[in-house]
Biopython code that builds the backbone (N, CA, C, O; Angstrom):
import numpy as np
from Bio.PDB.StructureBuilder import StructureBuilder

atoms = [
    (1, "MET", "N", (0.836, -1.187, 0.000)),
    (1, "MET", "CA", (0.000, 0.000, 0.000)),
    (1, "MET", "C", (0.881, 1.252, 0.000)),
    (1, "MET", "O", (1.918, 1.303, 0.662)),
    (2, "GLY", "N", (0.453, 2.230, -0.740)),
    (2, "GLY", "CA", (1.175, 3.492, -0.811)),
    (2, "GLY", "C", (0.818, 4.393, 0.360)),
    (2, "GLY", "O", (0.038, 4.015, 1.233)),
    (3, "TRP", "N", (1.391, 5.579, 0.369)),
    (3, "TRP", "CA", (1.146, 6.528, 1.450)),
    (3, "TRP", "C", (-0.299, 7.010, 1.475)),
    (3, "TRP", "O", (-0.809, 7.435, 2.512)),
    (4, "ASP", "N", (-0.958, 6.937, 0.304)),
    (4, "ASP", "CA", (-2.350, 7.386, 0.212)),
    (4, "ASP", "C", (-3.352, 6.261, 0.456)),
    (4, "ASP", "O", (-4.561, 6.479, 0.363)),
    (5, "GLY", "N", (-2.863, 5.061, 0.766)),
    (5, "GLY", "CA", (-3.743, 3.937, 1.040)),
    (5, "GLY", "C", (-4.099, 3.127, -0.186)),
    (5, "GLY", "O", (-4.757, 2.093, -0.070)),
    (6, "LYS", "N", (-3.683, 3.569, -1.350)),
    (6, "LYS", "CA", (-3.964, 2.843, -2.587)),
    (6, "LYS", "C", (-2.830, 1.853, -2.848)),
    (6, "LYS", "O", (-1.688, 2.103, -2.463)),
    (7, "PRO", "N", (-3.138, 0.739, -3.496)),
    (7, "PRO", "CA", (-2.069, -0.223, -3.799)),
    (7, "PRO", "C", (-1.079, 0.348, -4.818)),
    (7, "PRO", "O", (-1.461, 1.071, -5.739)),
    (8, "ILE", "N", (0.196, 0.008, -4.633)),
    (8, "ILE", "CA", (1.217, 0.464, -5.577)),
    (8, "ILE", "C", (1.527, -0.677, -6.543)),
    (8, "ILE", "O", (1.357, -1.846, -6.200)),
    (9, "PRO", "N", (1.980, -0.340, -7.743)),
    (9, "PRO", "CA", (2.295, -1.389, -8.722)),
    (9, "PRO", "C", (3.409, -2.310, -8.205)),
    (9, "PRO", "O", (4.287, -1.894, -7.449)),
    (10, "TYR", "N", (3.342, -3.554, -8.633)),
    (10, "TYR", "CA", (4.310, -4.557, -8.182)),
    (10, "TYR", "C", (5.732, -4.187, -8.589)),
    (10, "TYR", "O", (6.663, -4.409, -7.815)),
    (11, "TRP", "N", (5.924, -3.627, -9.785)),
    (11, "TRP", "CA", (7.266, -3.256, -10.230)),
    (11, "TRP", "C", (7.860, -2.169, -9.351)),
    (11, "TRP", "O", (9.067, -2.151, -9.108)),
    (12, "LEU", "N", (7.003, -1.251, -8.867)),
    (12, "LEU", "CA", (7.467, -0.186, -7.983)),
    (12, "LEU", "C", (7.789, -0.748, -6.592)),
    (12, "LEU", "O", (8.736, -0.318, -5.934)),
    (13, "TYR", "N", (6.987, -1.705, -6.174)),
    (13, "TYR", "CA", (7.218, -2.408, -4.912)),
    (13, "TYR", "C", (8.595, -3.074, -4.922)),
    (13, "TYR", "O", (9.348, -2.973, -3.954)),
    (14, "LYS", "N", (8.917, -3.758, -6.027)),
    (14, "LYS", "CA", (10.204, -4.439, -6.169)),
    (14, "LYS", "C", (11.352, -3.431, -6.306)),
    (14, "LYS", "O", (12.436, -3.635, -5.759)),
    (15, "LEU", "N", (11.099, -2.347, -7.040)),
    (15, "LEU", "CA", (12.122, -1.335, -7.277)),
    (15, "LEU", "C", (12.615, -0.710, -5.978)),
    (15, "LEU", "O", (13.816, -0.510, -5.795)),
    (16, "HIS", "N", (11.700, -0.406, -5.090)),
    (16, "HIS", "CA", (12.049, 0.210, -3.810)),
    (16, "HIS", "C", (12.490, -0.806, -2.770)),
    (16, "HIS", "O", (12.864, -0.431, -1.659)),
    (17, "GLY", "N", (12.452, -2.073, -3.112)),
    (17, "GLY", "CA", (12.903, -3.103, -2.181)),
    (17, "GLY", "C", (11.995, -3.267, -0.989)),
    (17, "GLY", "O", (12.453, -3.623, 0.097)),
    (18, "LEU", "N", (10.720, -3.013, -1.171)),
    (18, "LEU", "CA", (9.784, -3.080, -0.052)),
    (18, "LEU", "C", (9.508, -4.507, 0.406)),
    (18, "LEU", "O", (8.865, -4.713, 1.436)),
    (19, "GLY", "N", (9.985, -5.488, -0.344)),
    (19, "GLY", "CA", (9.824, -6.878, 0.060)),
    (19, "GLY", "C", (10.926, -7.334, 1.009)),
    (19, "GLY", "O", (10.848, -8.427, 1.570)),
    (20, "GLN", "N", (11.955, -6.502, 1.193)),
    (20, "GLN", "CA", (13.059, -6.856, 2.080)),
    (20, "GLN", "C", (12.792, -6.319, 3.477)),
    (20, "GLN", "O", (12.418, -5.162, 3.666)),
    (21, "GLU", "N", (12.995, -7.192, 4.440)),
    (21, "GLU", "CA", (12.787, -6.812, 5.837)),
    (21, "GLU", "C", (14.139, -6.634, 6.501)),
    (21, "GLU", "O", (15.019, -7.488, 6.385)),
    (22, "TYR", "N", (14.297, -5.523, 7.196)),
    (22, "TYR", "CA", (15.509, -5.239, 7.963)),
    (22, "TYR", "C", (15.108, -5.126, 9.424)),
    (22, "TYR", "O", (14.206, -4.362, 9.770)),
    (23, "LYS", "N", (15.775, -5.885, 10.280)),
    (23, "LYS", "CA", (15.479, -5.830, 11.708)),
    (23, "LYS", "C", (16.608, -5.114, 12.430)),
    (23, "LYS", "O", (17.778, -5.246, 12.069)),
    (24, "CYS", "N", (16.246, -4.364, 13.444)),
    (24, "CYS", "CA", (17.230, -3.646, 14.242)),
    (24, "CYS", "C", (17.071, -4.078, 15.694)),
    (24, "CYS", "O", (16.039, -3.838, 16.320)),
    (25, "GLU", "N", (18.108, -4.716, 16.213)),
    (25, "GLU", "CA", (18.089, -5.203, 17.594)),
    (25, "GLU", "C", (18.103, -4.033, 18.579)),
    (25, "GLU", "O", (17.510, -4.122, 19.654)),
    (26, "ILE", "N", (18.771, -2.951, 18.221)),
    (26, "ILE", "CA", (18.855, -1.775, 19.090)),
    (26, "ILE", "C", (17.479, -1.140, 19.280)),
    (26, "ILE", "O", (17.188, -0.584, 20.339)),
    (27, "CYS", "N", (16.639, -1.224, 18.255)),
    (27, "CYS", "CA", (15.283, -0.668, 18.321)),
    (27, "CYS", "C", (14.286, -1.638, 18.937)),
    (27, "CYS", "O", (13.081, -1.397, 18.871)),
    (28, "GLY", "N", (14.750, -2.712, 19.525)),
    (28, "GLY", "CA", (13.844, -3.697, 20.109)),
    (28, "GLY", "C", (13.329, -4.662, 19.062)),
    (28, "GLY", "O", (12.155, -5.029, 19.093)),
    (29, "ASN", "N", (14.178, -5.083, 18.134)),
    (29, "ASN", "CA", (13.842, -6.001, 17.047)),
    (29, "ASN", "C", (12.698, -5.480, 16.175)),
    (29, "ASN", "O", (11.891, -6.261, 15.673)),
    (30, "TYR", "N", (12.633, -4.185, 16.001)),
    (30, "TYR", "CA", (11.629, -3.573, 15.138)),
    (30, "TYR", "C", (11.992, -3.846, 13.683)),
    (30, "TYR", "O", (13.170, -3.841, 13.327)),
    (31, "SER", "N", (10.998, -4.081, 12.846)),
    (31, "SER", "CA", (11.221, -4.396, 11.430)),
    (31, "SER", "C", (11.009, -3.159, 10.576)),
    (31, "SER", "O", (10.075, -2.387, 10.791)),
    (32, "TYR", "N", (11.890, -2.987, 9.608)),
    (32, "TYR", "CA", (11.778, -1.906, 8.635)),
    (32, "TYR", "C", (11.710, -2.539, 7.264)),
    (32, "TYR", "O", (12.546, -3.375, 6.921)),
    (33, "TRP", "N", (10.722, -2.149, 6.477)),
    (33, "TRP", "CA", (10.511, -2.727, 5.152)),
    (33, "TRP", "C", (11.067, -1.775, 4.112)),
    (33, "TRP", "O", (10.565, -0.664, 3.938)),
    (34, "GLY", "N", (12.111, -2.218, 3.420)),
    (34, "GLY", "CA", (12.744, -1.413, 2.380)),
    (34, "GLY", "C", (13.998, -0.740, 2.883)),
    (34, "GLY", "O", (14.116, -0.381, 4.055)),
    (35, "ARG", "N", (14.926, -0.578, 1.967)),
    (35, "ARG", "CA", (16.231, 0.001, 2.298)),
    (35, "ARG", "C", (16.119, 1.456, 2.748)),
    (35, "ARG", "O", (16.810, 1.880, 3.674)),
    (36, "ARG", "N", (15.259, 2.206, 2.099)),
    (36, "ARG", "CA", (15.113, 3.627, 2.426)),
    (36, "ARG", "C", (14.612, 3.828, 3.855)),
    (36, "ARG", "O", (15.135, 4.663, 4.591)),
    (37, "ALA", "N", (13.610, 3.069, 4.235)),
    (37, "ALA", "CA", (13.066, 3.167, 5.591)),
    (37, "ALA", "C", (14.118, 2.735, 6.608)),
    (37, "ALA", "O", (14.220, 3.310, 7.692)),
    (38, "PHE", "N", (14.895, 1.718, 6.250)),
    (38, "PHE", "CA", (15.941, 1.232, 7.147)),
    (38, "PHE", "C", (17.022, 2.288, 7.356)),
    (38, "PHE", "O", (17.454, 2.515, 8.486)),
    (39, "GLU", "N", (17.456, 2.928, 6.287)),
    (39, "GLU", "CA", (18.488, 3.959, 6.406)),
    (39, "GLU", "C", (17.981, 5.181, 7.153)),
    (39, "GLU", "O", (18.736, 5.822, 7.884)),
    (40, "ARG", "N", (16.720, 5.504, 6.973)),
    (40, "ARG", "CA", (16.139, 6.664, 7.653)),
    (40, "ARG", "C", (15.954, 6.434, 9.149)),
    (40, "ARG", "O", (15.959, 7.386, 9.929)),
    (41, "HIS", "N", (15.792, 5.179, 9.549)),
    (41, "HIS", "CA", (15.466, 4.898, 10.947)),
    (41, "HIS", "C", (16.610, 5.220, 11.902)),
    (41, "HIS", "O", (16.372, 5.376, 13.099)),
    (42, "PHE", "N", (17.853, 5.325, 11.407)),
    (42, "PHE", "CA", (18.983, 5.624, 12.286)),
    (42, "PHE", "C", (18.881, 7.008, 12.901)),
    (42, "PHE", "O", (19.499, 7.272, 13.933)),
    (43, "LYS", "N", (18.102, 7.905, 12.275)),
    (43, "LYS", "CA", (17.913, 9.255, 12.801)),
    (43, "LYS", "C", (16.630, 9.390, 13.606)),
    (43, "LYS", "O", (16.369, 10.449, 14.177)),
    (44, "GLU", "N", (15.828, 8.339, 13.659)),
    (44, "GLU", "CA", (14.534, 8.430, 14.326)),
    (44, "GLU", "C", (14.652, 8.173, 15.824)),
    (44, "GLU", "O", (15.667, 7.670, 16.303)),
    (45, "TRP", "N", (13.607, 8.524, 16.545)),
    (45, "TRP", "CA", (13.614, 8.494, 18.013)),
    (45, "TRP", "C", (13.845, 7.108, 18.576)),
    (45, "TRP", "O", (14.526, 6.968, 19.592)),
    (46, "ARG", "N", (13.306, 6.092, 17.953)),
    (46, "ARG", "CA", (13.393, 4.735, 18.507)),
    (46, "ARG", "C", (14.853, 4.275, 18.560)),
    (46, "ARG", "O", (15.295, 3.710, 19.560)),
    (47, "HIS", "N", (15.589, 4.521, 17.487)),
    (47, "HIS", "CA", (16.992, 4.118, 17.436)),
    (47, "HIS", "C", (17.834, 4.995, 18.372)),
    (47, "HIS", "O", (18.733, 4.497, 19.049)),
    (48, "GLN", "N", (17.543, 6.281, 18.407)),
    (48, "GLN", "CA", (18.277, 7.184, 19.291)),
    (48, "GLN", "C", (18.070, 6.804, 20.752)),
    (48, "GLN", "O", (19.010, 6.841, 21.545)),
    (49, "HIS", "N", (16.859, 6.446, 21.104)),
    (49, "HIS", "CA", (16.574, 6.040, 22.478)),
    (49, "HIS", "C", (17.308, 4.745, 22.830)),
    (49, "HIS", "O", (17.847, 4.614, 23.929)),
    (50, "GLY", "N", (17.327, 3.796, 21.902)),
    (50, "GLY", "CA", (18.044, 2.548, 22.142)),
    (50, "GLY", "C", (19.527, 2.771, 22.343)),
    (50, "GLY", "O", (20.140, 2.147, 23.209)),
    (51, "MET", "N", (20.112, 3.657, 21.549)),
    (51, "MET", "CA", (21.539, 3.967, 21.692)),
    (51, "MET", "C", (21.800, 4.681, 23.010)),
    (51, "MET", "O", (22.808, 4.425, 23.668)),
    (52, "ARG", "N", (20.900, 5.569, 23.397)),
    (52, "ARG", "CA", (21.049, 6.289, 24.658)),
    (52, "ARG", "C", (20.980, 5.324, 25.839)),
    (52, "ARG", "O", (21.720, 5.477, 26.810)),
    (53, "CYS", "N", (20.100, 4.340, 25.758)),
    (53, "CYS", "CA", (19.985, 3.337, 26.816)),
    (53, "CYS", "C", (21.262, 2.500, 26.937)),
    (53, "CYS", "O", (21.604, 2.040, 28.027)),
    (54, "LEU", "N", (21.959, 2.306, 25.828)),
    (54, "LEU", "CA", (23.220, 1.563, 25.844)),
    (54, "LEU", "C", (24.378, 2.434, 26.306)),
    (54, "LEU", "O", (25.466, 1.926, 26.575)),
    (55, "GLY", "N", (24.157, 3.739, 26.400)),
    (55, "GLY", "CA", (25.221, 4.652, 26.809)),
    (55, "GLY", "C", (26.166, 4.980, 25.668)),
    (55, "GLY", "O", (27.339, 5.283, 25.890)),
    (56, "ILE", "N", (25.654, 4.920, 24.449)),
    (56, "ILE", "CA", (26.473, 5.152, 23.264)),
    (56, "ILE", "C", (25.888, 6.345, 22.509)),
    (56, "ILE", "O", (24.674, 6.406, 22.313)),
    (57, "PRO", "N", (26.730, 7.299, 22.078)),
    (57, "PRO", "CA", (26.193, 8.412, 21.296)),
    (57, "PRO", "C", (25.775, 7.934, 19.911)),
    (57, "PRO", "O", (26.413, 7.055, 19.332)),
    (58, "ASN", "N", (24.719, 8.507, 19.393)),
    (58, "ASN", "CA", (24.199, 8.095, 18.081)),
    (58, "ASN", "C", (24.861, 8.940, 16.998)),
    (58, "ASN", "O", (24.307, 9.949, 16.561)),
    (59, "THR", "N", (26.061, 8.516, 16.566)),
    (59, "THR", "CA", (26.804, 9.250, 15.546)),
    (59, "THR", "C", (26.793, 8.464, 14.236)),
    (59, "THR", "O", (26.267, 7.353, 14.169)),
    (60, "LYS", "N", (27.380, 9.057, 13.198)),
    (60, "LYS", "CA", (27.420, 8.398, 11.889)),
    (60, "LYS", "C", (28.293, 7.150, 11.911)),
    (60, "LYS", "O", (28.165, 6.297, 11.033)),
    (61, "ASN", "N", (29.176, 7.028, 12.895)),
    (61, "ASN", "CA", (30.005, 5.823, 13.012)),
    (61, "ASN", "C", (29.147, 4.579, 13.191)),
    (61, "ASN", "O", (29.559, 3.480, 12.820)),
    (62, "PHE", "N", (27.961, 4.747, 13.755)),
    (62, "PHE", "CA", (27.110, 3.612, 14.102)),
    (62, "PHE", "C", (26.007, 3.354, 13.076)),
    (62, "PHE", "O", (25.122, 2.536, 13.325)),
    (63, "ASN", "N", (26.042, 4.038, 11.919)),
    (63, "ASN", "CA", (25.079, 3.721, 10.859)),
    (63, "ASN", "C", (25.343, 2.314, 10.362)),
    (63, "ASN", "O", (26.491, 1.876, 10.292)),
    (64, "GLU", "N", (24.293, 1.617, 10.021)),
    (64, "GLU", "CA", (24.338, 0.228, 9.543)),
    (64, "GLU", "C", (24.642, -0.778, 10.660)),
    (64, "GLU", "O", (24.716, -1.976, 10.388)),
    (65, "ILE", "N", (24.815, -0.334, 11.889)),
    (65, "ILE", "CA", (25.028, -1.244, 13.017)),
    (65, "ILE", "C", (23.667, -1.484, 13.664)),
    (65, "ILE", "O", (23.039, -0.552, 14.166)),
    (66, "THR", "N", (23.214, -2.740, 13.650)),
    (66, "THR", "CA", (21.902, -3.043, 14.202)),
    (66, "THR", "C", (21.982, -3.977, 15.396)),
    (66, "THR", "O", (20.992, -4.145, 16.108)),
    (67, "SER", "N", (23.121, -4.580, 15.631)),
    (67, "SER", "CA", (23.288, -5.517, 16.736)),
    (67, "SER", "C", (23.825, -4.782, 17.961)),
    (67, "SER", "O", (24.703, -3.927, 17.842)),
    (68, "ILE", "N", (23.303, -5.114, 19.122)),
    (68, "ILE", "CA", (23.757, -4.489, 20.359)),
    (68, "ILE", "C", (25.220, -4.819, 20.620)),
    (68, "ILE", "O", (25.991, -3.947, 21.020)),
    (69, "GLU", "N", (25.604, -6.063, 20.397)),
    (69, "GLU", "CA", (26.996, -6.479, 20.635)),
    (69, "GLU", "C", (27.955, -5.749, 19.696)),
    (69, "GLU", "O", (29.025, -5.312, 20.122)),
    (70, "GLU", "N", (27.584, -5.616, 18.431)),
    (70, "GLU", "CA", (28.436, -4.901, 17.480)),
    (70, "GLU", "C", (28.589, -3.439, 17.886)),
    (70, "GLU", "O", (29.681, -2.880, 17.789)),
    (71, "ALA", "N", (27.506, -2.818, 18.338)),
    (71, "ALA", "CA", (27.552, -1.418, 18.749)),
    (71, "ALA", "C", (28.460, -1.249, 19.966)),
    (71, "ALA", "O", (29.262, -0.316, 20.020)),
    (72, "LYS", "N", (28.335, -2.151, 20.944)),
    (72, "LYS", "CA", (29.192, -2.059, 22.134)),
    (72, "LYS", "C", (30.657, -2.268, 21.782)),
    (72, "LYS", "O", (31.530, -1.576, 22.307)),
    (73, "GLU", "N", (30.929, -3.222, 20.894)),
    (73, "GLU", "CA", (32.303, -3.507, 20.487)),
    (73, "GLU", "C", (32.914, -2.316, 19.749)),
    (73, "GLU", "O", (34.063, -1.951, 19.999)),
    (74, "LEU", "N", (32.147, -1.712, 18.843)),
    (74, "LEU", "CA", (32.627, -0.552, 18.111)),
    (74, "LEU", "C", (32.867, 0.618, 19.057)),
    (74, "LEU", "O", (33.848, 1.346, 18.900)),
    (75, "TRP", "N", (31.987, 0.809, 20.036)),
    (75, "TRP", "CA", (32.133, 1.902, 20.996)),
    (75, "TRP", "C", (33.404, 1.706, 21.828)),
    (75, "TRP", "O", (34.103, 2.677, 22.118)),
    (76, "LYS", "N", (33.710, 0.467, 22.214)),
    (76, "LYS", "CA", (34.947, 0.197, 22.960)),
    (76, "LYS", "C", (36.170, 0.522, 22.116)),
    (76, "LYS", "O", (37.133, 1.103, 22.616)),
    (77, "ARG", "N", (36.140, 0.149, 20.833)),
    (77, "ARG", "CA", (37.274, 0.446, 19.946)),
    (77, "ARG", "C", (37.449, 1.948, 19.748)),
    (77, "ARG", "O", (38.576, 2.442, 19.717)),
    (78, "ILE", "N", (36.339, 2.678, 19.614)),
    (78, "ILE", "CA", (36.419, 4.134, 19.451)),
    (78, "ILE", "C", (36.980, 4.769, 20.706)),
    (78, "ILE", "O", (37.823, 5.663, 20.620)),
    (79, "GLN", "N", (36.529, 4.324, 21.875)),
    (79, "GLN", "CA", (37.042, 4.874, 23.125)),
    (79, "GLN", "C", (38.522, 4.566, 23.300)),
    (79, "GLN", "O", (39.277, 5.418, 23.768)),
    (80, "ALA", "N", (38.949, 3.363, 22.933)),
    (80, "ALA", "CA", (40.362, 3.002, 23.049)),
    (80, "ALA", "C", (41.214, 3.871, 22.125)),
    (80, "ALA", "O", (42.299, 4.312, 22.505)),
    (81, "ARG", "N", (40.722, 4.113, 20.922)),
    (81, "ARG", "CA", (41.446, 4.956, 19.970)),
    (81, "ARG", "C", (41.527, 6.395, 20.473)),
    (81, "ARG", "O", (42.555, 7.054, 20.316)),
    (82, "GLN", "N", (40.447, 6.879, 21.076)),
    (82, "GLN", "CA", (40.450, 8.242, 21.598)),
    (82, "GLN", "C", (41.274, 8.340, 22.874)),
    (82, "GLN", "O", (41.815, 9.401, 23.185)),
    (83, "GLY", "N", (41.374, 7.235, 23.616)),
    (83, "GLY", "CA", (42.170, 7.226, 24.837)),
    (83, "GLY", "C", (43.639, 7.456, 24.556)),
    (83, "GLY", "O", (44.346, 8.014, 25.395)),
    (84, "VAL", "N", (44.112, 7.042, 23.401)),
    (84, "VAL", "CA", (45.506, 7.267, 23.021)),
    (84, "VAL", "C", (45.756, 8.754, 22.824)),
    (84, "VAL", "O", (46.849, 9.243, 23.110)),
    (85, "ASN", "N", (44.771, 9.461, 22.348)),
    (85, "ASN", "CA", (44.919, 10.889, 22.060)),
    (85, "ASN", "C", (44.534, 11.784, 23.230)),
    (85, "ASN", "O", (44.625, 13.007, 23.114)),
    (86, "LYS", "N", (44.110, 11.220, 24.342)),
    (86, "LYS", "CA", (43.705, 12.042, 25.481)),
    (86, "LYS", "C", (44.916, 12.737, 26.097)),
    (86, "LYS", "O", (46.036, 12.228, 26.050)),
    (87, "TRP", "N", (44.672, 13.878, 26.658)),
    (87, "TRP", "CA", (45.732, 14.642, 27.319)),
    (87, "TRP", "C", (45.951, 14.089, 28.711)),
    (87, "TRP", "O", (45.019, 13.991, 29.509)),
    (88, "ARG", "N", (47.198, 13.727, 28.996)),
    (88, "ARG", "CA", (47.555, 13.200, 30.309)),
    (88, "ARG", "C", (48.407, 14.232, 31.026)),
    (88, "ARG", "O", (49.571, 14.420, 30.670)),
    (89, "PRO", "N", (47.852, 14.910, 32.032)),
    (89, "PRO", "CA", (48.572, 16.019, 32.662)),
    (89, "PRO", "C", (49.877, 15.590, 33.352)),
    (89, "PRO", "O", (50.836, 16.361, 33.375)),
    (90, "ASP", "N", (49.926, 14.386, 33.907)),
    (90, "ASP", "CA", (51.151, 13.980, 34.605)),
    (90, "ASP", "C", (52.334, 13.825, 33.646)),
    (90, "ASP", "O", (53.482, 13.986, 34.060)),
    (91, "LEU", "N", (52.077, 13.518, 32.382)),
    (91, "LEU", "CA", (53.158, 13.357, 31.406)),
    (91, "LEU", "C", (53.344, 14.585, 30.516)),
    (91, "LEU", "O", (54.461, 14.872, 30.085)),
    (92, "GLU", "N", (52.276, 15.299, 30.242)),
    (92, "GLU", "CA", (52.341, 16.362, 29.247)),
    (92, "GLU", "C", (52.310, 17.775, 29.821)),
    (92, "GLU", "O", (52.584, 18.733, 29.097)),
    (93, "GLU", "N", (51.986, 17.927, 31.092)),
    (93, "GLU", "CA", (51.976, 19.248, 31.684)),
    (93, "GLU", "C", (53.419, 19.689, 31.882)),
    (93, "GLU", "O", (54.235, 18.932, 32.408)),
    (94, "GLU", "N", (53.734, 20.908, 31.464)),
    (94, "GLU", "CA", (55.120, 21.366, 31.494)),
    (94, "GLU", "C", (55.314, 22.445, 32.545)),
    (94, "GLU", "O", (54.443, 23.286, 32.768)),
    (95, "TYR", "N", (56.490, 22.403, 33.194)),
    (95, "TYR", "CA", (56.884, 23.376, 34.196)),
    (95, "TYR", "C", (58.232, 23.958, 33.795)),
    (95, "TYR", "O", (59.065, 23.273, 33.201)),
    (96, "GLU", "N", (58.436, 25.225, 34.124)),
    (96, "GLU", "CA", (59.684, 25.891, 33.774)),
    (96, "GLU", "C", (60.369, 26.383, 35.046)),
    (96, "GLU", "O", (59.726, 26.964, 35.921)),
    (97, "ASP", "N", (61.667, 26.147, 35.142)),
    (97, "ASP", "CA", (62.398, 26.634, 36.320)),
    (97, "ASP", "C", (62.907, 28.052, 36.054)),
    (97, "ASP", "O", (62.623, 28.626, 35.003)),
    (98, "ARG", "N", (63.667, 28.621, 37.012)),
    (98, "ARG", "CA", (64.132, 30.007, 36.898)),
    (98, "ARG", "C", (65.093, 30.202, 35.735)),
    (98, "ARG", "O", (65.190, 31.297, 35.180)),
    (99, "GLU", "N", (65.792, 29.158, 35.372)),
    (99, "GLU", "CA", (66.785, 29.264, 34.294)),
    (99, "GLU", "C", (66.169, 29.064, 32.907)),
    (99, "GLU", "O", (66.863, 29.221, 31.902)),
    (100, "GLY", "N", (64.891, 28.724, 32.834)),
    (100, "GLY", "CA", (64.203, 28.558, 31.562)),
    (100, "GLY", "C", (64.141, 27.120, 31.079)),
    (100, "GLY", "O", (63.675, 26.864, 29.969)),
    (101, "ASN", "N", (64.607, 26.167, 31.902)),
    (101, "ASN", "CA", (64.526, 24.759, 31.532)),
    (101, "ASN", "C", (63.091, 24.273, 31.694)),
    (101, "ASN", "O", (62.404, 24.641, 32.647)),
    (102, "ILE", "N", (62.646, 23.444, 30.753)),
    (102, "ILE", "CA", (61.272, 22.946, 30.778)),
    (102, "ILE", "C", (61.288, 21.463, 31.141)),
    (102, "ILE", "O", (62.035, 20.673, 30.564)),
    (103, "TYR", "N", (60.445, 21.106, 32.111)),
    (103, "TYR", "CA", (60.338, 19.719, 32.586)),
    (103, "TYR", "C", (58.871, 19.314, 32.595)),
    (103, "TYR", "O", (57.977, 20.158, 32.659)),
    (104, "ASN", "N", (58.640, 17.991, 32.528)),
    (104, "ASN", "CA", (57.267, 17.544, 32.746)),
    (104, "ASN", "C", (57.001, 17.560, 34.250)),
    (104, "ASN", "O", (57.925, 17.757, 35.040)),
    (105, "LYS", "N", (55.767, 17.358, 34.646)),
    (105, "LYS", "CA", (55.366, 17.529, 36.041)),
    (105, "LYS", "C", (56.131, 16.598, 36.972)),
    (105, "LYS", "O", (56.600, 17.027, 38.027)),
    (106, "LYS", "N", (56.261, 15.338, 36.595)),
    (106, "LYS", "CA", (56.927, 14.355, 37.458)),
    (106, "LYS", "C", (58.388, 14.723, 37.688)),
    (106, "LYS", "O", (58.858, 14.702, 38.825)),
    (107, "THR", "N", (59.105, 15.055, 36.633)),
    (107, "THR", "CA", (60.518, 15.416, 36.755)),
    (107, "THR", "C", (60.673, 16.689, 37.571)),
    (107, "THR", "O", (61.570, 16.781, 38.409)),
    (108, "TYR", "N", (59.824, 17.657, 37.340)),
    (108, "TYR", "CA", (59.901, 18.927, 38.054)),
    (108, "TYR", "C", (59.688, 18.736, 39.552)),
    (108, "TYR", "O", (60.431, 19.292, 40.360)),
    (109, "THR", "N", (58.683, 17.956, 39.926)),
    (109, "THR", "CA", (58.431, 17.743, 41.362)),
    (109, "THR", "C", (59.557, 16.925, 42.000)),
    (109, "THR", "O", (59.913, 17.170, 43.153)),
    (110, "ASP", "N", (60.131, 15.943, 41.257)),
    (110, "ASP", "CA", (61.260, 15.173, 41.790)),
    (110, "ASP", "C", (62.472, 16.074, 42.029)),
    (110, "ASP", "O", (63.109, 15.982, 43.078)),
    (111, "LEU", "N", (62.795, 16.933, 41.082)),
    (111, "LEU", "CA", (63.934, 17.846, 41.236)),
    (111, "LEU", "C", (63.685, 18.861, 42.342)),
    (111, "LEU", "O", (64.611, 19.258, 43.050)),
    (112, "GLN", "N", (62.433, 19.278, 42.487)),
    (112, "GLN", "CA", (62.085, 20.239, 43.543)),
    (112, "GLN", "C", (62.245, 19.600, 44.915)),
    (112, "GLN", "O", (62.738, 20.242, 45.842)),
    (113, "ARG", "N", (61.832, 18.336, 45.057)),
    (113, "ARG", "CA", (61.976, 17.628, 46.344)),
    (113, "ARG", "C", (63.455, 17.434, 46.697)),
    (113, "ARG", "O", (63.826, 17.456, 47.870)),
    (114, "GLN", "N", (64.271, 17.251, 45.704)),
    (114, "GLN", "CA", (65.699, 17.029, 45.941)),
    (114, "GLN", "C", (66.433, 18.341, 46.196)),
    (114, "GLN", "O", (67.598, 18.341, 46.595)),
    (115, "GLY", "N", (65.748, 19.455, 45.965)),
    (115, "GLY", "CA", (66.349, 20.760, 46.212)),
    (115, "GLY", "C", (67.258, 21.214, 45.087)),
    (115, "GLY", "O", (68.057, 22.128, 45.289)),
    (116, "LEU", "N", (67.173, 20.638, 43.959)),
    (116, "LEU", "CA", (68.018, 21.003, 42.834)),
    (116, "LEU", "C", (67.468, 22.194, 42.038)),
    (116, "LEU", "O", (68.182, 22.821, 41.255)),
    (117, "ILE", "N", (66.207, 22.484, 42.254)),
    (117, "ILE", "CA", (65.595, 23.642, 41.552)),
    (117, "ILE", "C", (65.313, 24.723, 42.563)),
    (117, "ILE", "O", (64.801, 25.785, 42.205)),
]
sb = StructureBuilder()
sb.init_structure("model")
sb.init_model(0)
sb.init_chain("A")
sb.init_seg("    ")
for serial, (resi, resn, name, xyz) in enumerate(atoms, 1):
    if name == "N":
        sb.init_residue(resn, " ", resi, " ")
    sb.init_atom(name, np.array(xyz, "f"), 0.0, 1.0, " ", f" {name:<3s}", serial, name[0])
structure = sb.get_structure()
């Protein structure tokens, strides 16, 4: 049936792929008929709510991901990749002594405790 309630031609039904069913586990195993409806559902409230319940942001990285396990695994990989780029103050925070020498925080505090600075 079309949007107006009238039947659509069979060739148009096949063309749009309305005979294909796509299920999304994140949406509570909801079925989407046709590729277009399936692709559009990633921006809809049901999918966004499911992602929010999993504690995962609904970004473009997660398009085409319909399994909860796949989404969690991808989120762990993204977090691990971002963890490498995170700023670590104990290693990257810089201190300068009176002579203009620059040290990281750990080295600076060690030299200060020893009375060398």
